[in-house]
C-alpha positions in Angstrom: 68.1 -41.8 -57.2 70.7 -41.8 -54.6 71.1 -45.3 -53.5 73.8 -44.6 -50.6 72.8 -45.7 -46.8 71.6 -42.4 -45.3 72.3 -42.2 -41.5 69.9 -41.4 -38.9 70.5 -39.8 -35.5 67.7 -40.9 -33.0 68.7 -38.5 -30.5 68.2 -38.3 -26.7 64.8 -39.3 -27.3 65.5 -42.5 -29.4 68.3 -43.1 -26.5 65.8 -42.8 -23.7 63.3 -45.1 -25.4 65.7 -47.9 -25.9 66.7 -47.7 -22.1 63.2 -47.6 -21.1 62.3 -50.6 -23.3 65.0 -53.1 -22.4 64.4 -52.2 -18.8 60.9 -53.1 -19.1 61.9 -56.5 -20.8 64.3 -57.2 -18.2 62.1 -56.5 -15.6 59.3 -58.9 -16.9 62.1 -61.9 -17.9 62.9 -61.7 -14.1 59.2 -61.9 -13.1 58.5 -64.5 -15.2 61.5 -66.5 -14.0 60.7 -65.9 -10.5 57.1 -67.2 -11.1 58.2 -70.6 -12.8 60.8 -71.6 -10.3 58.0 -71.1 -7.6 55.8 -73.1 -10.0 58.1 -75.8 -10.5 59.3 -76.1 -6.9 56.1 -76.5 -5.7 55.4 -79.6 -8.0 58.4 -81.4 -6.8 57.3 -83.7 -3.9 58.8 -82.8 -0.3 60.7 -85.2 1.5 
């Protein structure tokens, strides 16, 4: 048995997948934050 760690080259497909996933998560976080801020502002009474 060879117990030395192996390096995995993910290549272009892995890089593009990570870019896509990070972009999607960032867009979702921004969207939910905007929705949360709108909801929080509605709860406060208008002076």
